[in-house]
PyMOL Python script that loads the backbone (N, CA, C, O; Angstrom):
from pymol import cmd

cmd.read_pdbstr("""\
ATOM      1  N   UNK A   1       0.733  -1.251   0.130  1.00  0.00           N
ATOM      2  CA  UNK A   1      -0.014  -0.308   0.281  1.00  0.00           C
ATOM      3  C   UNK A   1       0.747   1.196   0.064  1.00  0.00           C
ATOM      4  O   UNK A   1       1.781   1.281   0.727  1.00  0.00           O
ATOM      5  N   UNK A   2       0.438   2.337  -0.706  1.00  0.00           N
ATOM      6  CA  UNK A   2       1.338   3.371  -0.682  1.00  0.00           C
ATOM      7  C   UNK A   2       1.565   3.863   0.683  1.00  0.00           C
ATOM      8  O   UNK A   2       2.612   4.052   1.301  1.00  0.00           O
ATOM      9  N   UNK A   3       0.072   4.059   1.072  1.00  0.00           N
ATOM     10  CA  UNK A   3       0.757   5.012   2.860  1.00  0.00           C
ATOM     11  C   UNK A   3       1.929   4.424   4.073  1.00  0.00           C
ATOM     12  O   UNK A   3       2.174   4.940   5.164  1.00  0.00           O
ATOM     13  N   UNK A   4       2.619   3.005   3.382  1.00  0.00           N
ATOM     14  CA  UNK A   4       3.301   2.458   3.845  1.00  0.00           C
ATOM     15  C   UNK A   4       4.727   3.523   4.236  1.00  0.00           C
ATOM     16  O   UNK A   4       5.211   3.479   5.367  1.00  0.00           O
ATOM     17  N   UNK A   5       5.104   4.133   3.526  1.00  0.00           N
ATOM     18  CA  UNK A   5       6.117   5.127   3.449  1.00  0.00           C
ATOM     19  C   UNK A   5       5.983   6.246   4.406  1.00  0.00           C
ATOM     20  O   UNK A   5       6.900   6.960   4.812  1.00  0.00           O
ATOM     21  N   UNK A   6       4.576   6.322   4.757  1.00  0.00           N
ATOM     22  CA  UNK A   6       4.498   7.214   6.450  1.00  0.00           C
ATOM     23  C   UNK A   6       4.265   6.828   7.351  1.00  0.00           C
ATOM     24  O   UNK A   6       3.848   7.591   8.222  1.00  0.00           O
ATOM     25  N   UNK A   7       4.416   5.425   7.614  1.00  0.00           N
ATOM     26  CA  UNK A   7       4.343   4.382   8.783  1.00  0.00           C
ATOM     27  C   UNK A   7       5.086   4.561   9.799  1.00  0.00           C
ATOM     28  O   UNK A   7       5.299   3.406  10.168  1.00  0.00           O
ATOM     29  N   UNK A   8       5.582   5.188  10.444  1.00  0.00           N
ATOM     30  CA  UNK A   8       6.726   5.195  11.478  1.00  0.00           C
ATOM     31  C   UNK A   8       5.957   4.831  12.892  1.00  0.00           C
ATOM     32  O   UNK A   8       4.759   4.892  13.168  1.00  0.00           O
ATOM     33  N   UNK A   9       7.194   4.394  13.753  1.00  0.00           N
ATOM     34  CA  UNK A   9       6.514   4.536  15.492  1.00  0.00           C
ATOM     35  C   UNK A   9       6.111   5.713  15.998  1.00  0.00           C
ATOM     36  O   UNK A   9       6.757   6.753  15.870  1.00  0.00           O
ATOM     37  N   UNK A  10       4.962   5.608  16.632  1.00  0.00           N
ATOM     38  CA  UNK A  10       3.957   7.010  17.018  1.00  0.00           C
ATOM     39  C   UNK A  10       3.224   7.276  15.854  1.00  0.00           C
ATOM     40  O   UNK A  10       2.286   7.998  16.190  1.00  0.00           O
ATOM     41  N   UNK A  11       3.189   7.057  14.684  1.00  0.00           N
ATOM     42  CA  UNK A  11       2.271   7.681  13.715  1.00  0.00           C
ATOM     43  C   UNK A  11       0.882   7.290  14.256  1.00  0.00           C
ATOM     44  O   UNK A  11       0.766   6.593  15.264  1.00  0.00           O
ATOM     45  N   UNK A  12      -0.050   7.709  13.632  1.00  0.00           N
ATOM     46  CA  UNK A  12      -1.361   7.444  13.749  1.00  0.00           C
ATOM     47  C   UNK A  12      -2.204   6.864  12.425  1.00  0.00           C
ATOM     48  O   UNK A  12      -2.096   7.441  11.343  1.00  0.00           O
ATOM     49  N   UNK A  13      -2.693   6.180  12.519  1.00  0.00           N
ATOM     50  CA  UNK A  13      -3.224   5.940  11.008  1.00  0.00           C
ATOM     51  C   UNK A  13      -4.945   5.503  11.505  1.00  0.00           C
ATOM     52  O   UNK A  13      -5.210   4.925  12.559  1.00  0.00           O
ATOM     53  N   UNK A  14      -5.722   5.836  10.716  1.00  0.00           N
ATOM     54  CA  UNK A  14      -7.384   5.890  10.984  1.00  0.00           C
ATOM     55  C   UNK A  14      -7.616   5.238   9.711  1.00  0.00           C
ATOM     56  O   UNK A  14      -7.184   5.456   8.579  1.00  0.00           O
ATOM     57  N   UNK A  15      -8.636   4.135  10.332  1.00  0.00           N
ATOM     58  CA  UNK A  15      -9.013   3.126   8.818  1.00  0.00           C
ATOM     59  C   UNK A  15     -10.655   3.233   8.754  1.00  0.00           C
ATOM     60  O   UNK A  15     -11.134   3.068   9.877  1.00  0.00           O
ATOM     61  N   UNK A  16     -11.620   3.460   7.757  1.00  0.00           N
ATOM     62  CA  UNK A  16     -12.728   3.756   8.065  1.00  0.00           C
ATOM     63  C   UNK A  16     -13.266   2.777   6.777  1.00  0.00           C
ATOM     64  O   UNK A  16     -13.765   3.367   5.819  1.00  0.00           O
ATOM     65  N   UNK A  17     -13.191   1.560   6.746  1.00  0.00           N
ATOM     66  CA  UNK A  17     -13.078   0.769   5.248  1.00  0.00           C
ATOM     67  C   UNK A  17     -15.055   0.142   5.429  1.00  0.00           C
ATOM     68  O   UNK A  17     -15.837  -0.001   6.369  1.00  0.00           O
ATOM     69  N   UNK A  18     -15.085   0.012   4.437  1.00  0.00           N
ATOM     70  CA  UNK A  18     -16.694  -0.258   3.926  1.00  0.00           C
ATOM     71  C   UNK A  18     -17.088  -1.484   4.979  1.00  0.00           C
ATOM     72  O   UNK A  18     -16.281  -2.369   5.262  1.00  0.00           O
ATOM     73  N   UNK A  19     -18.123  -1.436   5.396  1.00  0.00           N
ATOM     74  CA  UNK A  19     -18.557  -2.596   6.037  1.00  0.00           C
ATOM     75  C   UNK A  19     -19.037  -4.143   5.299  1.00  0.00           C
ATOM     76  O   UNK A  19     -19.761  -3.838   4.351  1.00  0.00           O
ATOM     77  N   UNK A  20     -18.943  -5.230   5.358  1.00  0.00           N
ATOM     78  CA  UNK A  20     -19.305  -6.643   4.767  1.00  0.00           C
ATOM     79  C   UNK A  20     -20.696  -6.092   4.519  1.00  0.00           C
ATOM     80  O   UNK A  20     -20.942  -5.285   5.416  1.00  0.00           O
ATOM     81  N   UNK A  21     -21.741  -6.204   3.634  1.00  0.00           N
ATOM     82  CA  UNK A  21     -22.933  -6.201   3.527  1.00  0.00           C
ATOM     83  C   UNK A  21     -23.956  -7.490   3.913  1.00  0.00           C
ATOM     84  O   UNK A  21     -23.879  -8.625   3.443  1.00  0.00           O
ATOM     85  N   UNK A  22     -24.939  -6.994   4.905  1.00  0.00           N
ATOM     86  CA  UNK A  22     -25.433  -7.901   5.622  1.00  0.00           C
ATOM     87  C   UNK A  22     -26.712  -8.647   4.555  1.00  0.00           C
ATOM     88  O   UNK A  22     -27.347  -9.631   4.935  1.00  0.00           O
ATOM     89  N   UNK A  23     -26.932  -8.010   3.239  1.00  0.00           N
ATOM     90  CA  UNK A  23     -27.819  -8.567   2.435  1.00  0.00           C
ATOM     91  C   UNK A  23     -27.534  -7.493   1.278  1.00  0.00           C
ATOM     92  O   UNK A  23     -26.899  -6.439   1.333  1.00  0.00           O
ATOM     93  N   UNK A  24     -28.309  -8.194   0.058  1.00  0.00           N
ATOM     94  CA  UNK A  24     -27.952  -7.647  -1.159  1.00  0.00           C
ATOM     95  C   UNK A  24     -28.322  -6.011  -1.338  1.00  0.00           C
ATOM     96  O   UNK A  24     -27.705  -5.220  -2.050  1.00  0.00           O
ATOM     97  N   UNK A  25     -29.577  -5.701  -0.441  1.00  0.00           N
ATOM     98  CA  UNK A  25     -30.209  -4.492  -0.903  1.00  0.00           C
ATOM     99  C   UNK A  25     -29.075  -3.305   0.198  1.00  0.00           C
ATOM    100  O   UNK A  25     -28.907  -2.142  -0.170  1.00  0.00           O
ATOM    101  N   UNK A  26     -28.578  -3.709   1.179  1.00  0.00           N
ATOM    102  CA  UNK A  26     -27.321  -2.942   2.076  1.00  0.00           C
ATOM    103  C   UNK A  26     -26.256  -3.116   1.787  1.00  0.00           C
ATOM    104  O   UNK A  26     -25.621  -3.723   2.649  1.00  0.00           O
ATOM    105  N   UNK A  27     -25.468  -2.727   0.509  1.00  0.00           N
ATOM    106  CA  UNK A  27     -24.292  -2.469  -0.132  1.00  0.00           C
ATOM    107  C   UNK A  27     -23.540  -1.525  -0.188  1.00  0.00           C
ATOM    108  O   UNK A  27     -23.761  -0.806  -1.163  1.00  0.00           O
ATOM    109  N   UNK A  28     -22.549  -1.141   0.594  1.00  0.00           N
ATOM    110  CA  UNK A  28     -21.723   0.045   0.565  1.00  0.00           C
ATOM    111  C   UNK A  28     -20.323  -0.392   0.220  1.00  0.00           C
ATOM    112  O   UNK A  28     -19.393   0.078   0.874  1.00  0.00           O
ATOM    113  N   UNK A  29     -20.118  -1.158  -0.646  1.00  0.00           N
ATOM    114  CA  UNK A  29     -18.718  -2.005  -1.100  1.00  0.00           C
ATOM    115  C   UNK A  29     -18.193  -1.043  -2.120  1.00  0.00           C
ATOM    116  O   UNK A  29     -17.136  -1.399  -2.642  1.00  0.00           O
ATOM    117  N   UNK A  30     -18.673   0.048  -2.503  1.00  0.00           N
ATOM    118  CA  UNK A  30     -18.019   0.454  -4.139  1.00  0.00           C
ATOM    119  C   UNK A  30     -17.330   1.842  -4.019  1.00  0.00           C
ATOM    120  O   UNK A  30     -17.665   2.836  -4.662  1.00  0.00           O
ATOM    121  N   UNK A  31     -16.353   1.780  -3.137  1.00  0.00           N
ATOM    122  CA  UNK A  31     -15.983   3.495  -2.654  1.00  0.00           C
ATOM    123  C   UNK A  31     -15.093   3.373  -3.702  1.00  0.00           C
ATOM    124  O   UNK A  31     -14.812   4.509  -4.086  1.00  0.00           O
ATOM    125  N   UNK A  32     -14.453   2.438  -4.417  1.00  0.00           N
ATOM    126  CA  UNK A  32     -13.032   2.412  -5.156  1.00  0.00           C
ATOM    127  C   UNK A  32     -13.603   1.799  -6.305  1.00  0.00           C
ATOM    128  O   UNK A  32     -14.766   1.410  -6.200  1.00  0.00           O
ATOM    129  N   UNK A  33     -12.766   1.578  -7.810  1.00  0.00           N
ATOM    130  CA  UNK A  33     -13.204   1.178  -8.980  1.00  0.00           C
ATOM    131  C   UNK A  33     -13.230  -0.489  -8.902  1.00  0.00           C
ATOM    132  O   UNK A  33     -13.737  -1.098  -9.843  1.00  0.00           O
ATOM    133  N   UNK A  34     -12.638  -1.265  -7.691  1.00  0.00           N
ATOM    134  CA  UNK A  34     -13.292  -2.588  -7.276  1.00  0.00           C
ATOM    135  C   UNK A  34     -13.549  -2.392  -6.289  1.00  0.00           C
ATOM    136  O   UNK A  34     -13.168  -1.500  -5.532  1.00  0.00           O
ATOM    137  N   UNK A  35     -14.576  -3.597  -6.084  1.00  0.00           N
ATOM    138  CA  UNK A  35     -15.542  -3.711  -5.019  1.00  0.00           C
ATOM    139  C   UNK A  35     -14.343  -4.126  -3.453  1.00  0.00           C
ATOM    140  O   UNK A  35     -13.362  -4.861  -3.564  1.00  0.00           O
ATOM    141  N   UNK A  36     -14.720  -3.525  -2.288  1.00  0.00           N
ATOM    142  CA  UNK A  36     -14.283  -4.090  -1.099  1.00  0.00           C
ATOM    143  C   UNK A  36     -14.578  -5.313  -0.801  1.00  0.00           C
ATOM    144  O   UNK A  36     -15.646  -5.203  -0.199  1.00  0.00           O
ATOM    145  N   UNK A  37     -14.237  -6.681  -0.852  1.00  0.00           N
ATOM    146  CA  UNK A  37     -14.547  -7.730  -0.425  1.00  0.00           C
ATOM    147  C   UNK A  37     -13.950  -8.417   0.074  1.00  0.00           C
ATOM    148  O   UNK A  37     -12.935  -7.925   0.567  1.00  0.00           O
ATOM    149  N   UNK A  38     -14.137  -9.781   0.257  1.00  0.00           N
ATOM    150  CA  UNK A  38     -13.315 -10.088   1.110  1.00  0.00           C
ATOM    151  C   UNK A  38     -11.619 -10.197   1.519  1.00  0.00           C
ATOM    152  O   UNK A  38     -11.055 -10.097   2.608  1.00  0.00           O
ATOM    153  N   UNK A  39     -10.972 -10.503  -0.185  1.00  0.00           N
ATOM    154  CA  UNK A  39      -9.545 -10.560  -0.244  1.00  0.00           C
ATOM    155  C   UNK A  39      -8.918  -9.127   0.072  1.00  0.00           C
ATOM    156  O   UNK A  39      -7.721  -8.907   0.260  1.00  0.00           O
ATOM    157  N   UNK A  40     -10.012  -8.142   0.097  1.00  0.00           N
ATOM    158  CA  UNK A  40      -9.630  -6.650   0.322  1.00  0.00           C
ATOM    159  C   UNK A  40      -9.772  -6.349   1.658  1.00  0.00           C
ATOM    160  O   UNK A  40      -9.425  -5.240   2.066  1.00  0.00           O
ATOM    161  N   UNK A  41     -10.273  -7.255   2.464  1.00  0.00           N
ATOM    162  CA  UNK A  41     -10.569  -7.402   3.927  1.00  0.00           C
ATOM    163  C   UNK A  41      -9.261  -7.804   4.515  1.00  0.00           C
ATOM    164  O   UNK A  41      -8.605  -7.182   5.350  1.00  0.00           O
ATOM    165  N   UNK A  42      -8.995  -8.910   3.963  1.00  0.00           N
ATOM    166  CA  UNK A  42      -7.787  -9.705   4.462  1.00  0.00           C
ATOM    167  C   UNK A  42      -6.756  -8.736   4.065  1.00  0.00           C
ATOM    168  O   UNK A  42      -5.973  -8.487   4.982  1.00  0.00           O
ATOM    169  N   UNK A  43      -6.525  -8.105   2.935  1.00  0.00           N
ATOM    170  CA  UNK A  43      -5.065  -7.331   2.899  1.00  0.00           C
ATOM    171  C   UNK A  43      -5.411  -6.333   3.677  1.00  0.00           C
ATOM    172  O   UNK A  43      -4.694  -6.519   4.660  1.00  0.00           O
ATOM    173  N   UNK A  44      -5.938  -5.547   3.850  1.00  0.00           N
ATOM    174  CA  UNK A  44      -6.333  -4.433   4.936  1.00  0.00           C
ATOM    175  C   UNK A  44      -6.024  -5.031   6.370  1.00  0.00           C
ATOM    176  O   UNK A  44      -5.559  -4.213   7.163  1.00  0.00           O
ATOM    177  N   UNK A  45      -6.206  -6.338   6.840  1.00  0.00           N
ATOM    178  CA  UNK A  45      -5.714  -6.510   7.911  1.00  0.00           C
ATOM    179  C   UNK A  45      -4.452  -7.079   8.179  1.00  0.00           C
ATOM    180  O   UNK A  45      -3.991  -7.107   9.320  1.00  0.00           O
ATOM    181  N   UNK A  46      -3.716  -7.653   6.938  1.00  0.00           N
ATOM    182  CA  UNK A  46      -2.414  -7.780   6.832  1.00  0.00           C
ATOM    183  C   UNK A  46      -1.568  -6.399   7.211  1.00  0.00           C
ATOM    184  O   UNK A  46      -0.672  -6.339   8.054  1.00  0.00           O
ATOM    185  N   UNK A  47      -1.988  -5.462   6.511  1.00  0.00           N
ATOM    186  CA  UNK A  47      -1.629  -3.834   6.250  1.00  0.00           C
ATOM    187  C   UNK A  47      -1.599  -3.726   8.085  1.00  0.00           C
ATOM    188  O   UNK A  47      -0.542  -3.466   8.660  1.00  0.00           O
ATOM    189  N   UNK A  48      -2.600  -3.911   8.674  1.00  0.00           N
ATOM    190  CA  UNK A  48      -2.842  -3.037  10.040  1.00  0.00           C
ATOM    191  C   UNK A  48      -2.037  -4.013  10.841  1.00  0.00           C
ATOM    192  O   UNK A  48      -1.841  -3.530  11.956  1.00  0.00           O
ATOM    193  N   UNK A  49      -1.483  -5.220  10.708  1.00  0.00           N
ATOM    194  CA  UNK A  49      -0.563  -5.968  11.446  1.00  0.00           C
ATOM    195  C   UNK A  49       0.706  -5.455  10.896  1.00  0.00           C
ATOM    196  O   UNK A  49       1.453  -5.211  11.844  1.00  0.00           O
ATOM    197  N   UNK A  50       1.133  -5.253  10.033  1.00  0.00           N
ATOM    198  CA  UNK A  50       2.361  -4.556   9.891  1.00  0.00           C
ATOM    199  C   UNK A  50       2.561  -3.422  10.329  1.00  0.00           C
ATOM    200  O   UNK A  50       3.677  -3.085  10.724  1.00  0.00           O
ATOM    201  N   UNK A  51       1.451  -2.566  10.343  1.00  0.00           N
ATOM    202  CA  UNK A  51       1.806  -1.350  11.010  1.00  0.00           C
ATOM    203  C   UNK A  51       1.751  -1.291  12.745  1.00  0.00           C
ATOM    204  O   UNK A  51       2.311  -0.492  13.495  1.00  0.00           O
ATOM    205  N   UNK A  52       0.879  -2.420  13.062  1.00  0.00           N
ATOM    206  CA  UNK A  52       1.196  -2.663  14.450  1.00  0.00           C
ATOM    207  C   UNK A  52       2.648  -3.145  14.920  1.00  0.00           C
ATOM    208  O   UNK A  52       3.118  -2.920  16.036  1.00  0.00           O
ATOM    209  N   UNK A  53       3.453  -4.030  13.610  1.00  0.00           N
ATOM    210  CA  UNK A  53       4.832  -4.342  14.242  1.00  0.00           C
ATOM    211  C   UNK A  53       5.947  -3.256  14.067  1.00  0.00           C
ATOM    212  O   UNK A  53       7.121  -3.344  14.425  1.00  0.00           O
ATOM    213  N   UNK A  54       5.394  -2.331  13.508  1.00  0.00           N
ATOM    214  CA  UNK A  54       6.162  -0.977  13.431  1.00  0.00           C
ATOM    215  C   UNK A  54       5.960   0.059  14.666  1.00  0.00           C
ATOM    216  O   UNK A  54       6.685   0.967  15.074  1.00  0.00           O
ATOM    217  N   UNK A  55       4.876  -0.356  15.044  1.00  0.00           N
ATOM    218  CA  UNK A  55       4.716   0.490  16.531  1.00  0.00           C
ATOM    219  C   UNK A  55       3.245   1.927  16.043  1.00  0.00           C
ATOM    220  O   UNK A  55       2.577   2.797  16.602  1.00  0.00           O
ATOM    221  N   UNK A  56       3.421   1.416  14.878  1.00  0.00           N
ATOM    222  CA  UNK A  56       2.277   2.353  14.733  1.00  0.00           C
ATOM    223  C   UNK A  56       0.988   2.158  15.686  1.00  0.00           C
ATOM    224  O   UNK A  56       0.765   1.148  16.353  1.00  0.00           O
ATOM    225  N   UNK A  57       0.046   3.510  15.616  1.00  0.00           N
ATOM    226  CA  UNK A  57      -1.003   3.247  16.514  1.00  0.00           C
ATOM    227  C   UNK A  57      -2.204   3.415  15.274  1.00  0.00           C
ATOM    228  O   UNK A  57      -3.396   3.271  15.546  1.00  0.00           O
TER     229      UNK A  57
END
""", "prot")
cmd.dss("prot")
cmd.show_as("cartoon", "prot")
cmd.util.cbc("prot")
cmd.orient("prot")
């Protein structure tokens, strides 16, 4: 992710990703060209773990 270069100990990152839809009529997953689906959630979780390892809050 491009924001990695800004990650250092003491930095603060705030995330507000789309929630997984509970049904077909309640879907807010298209904030970006590709849908924010399960693989994207997993990618974000991995990024958060990496930030945590760097001491980022």
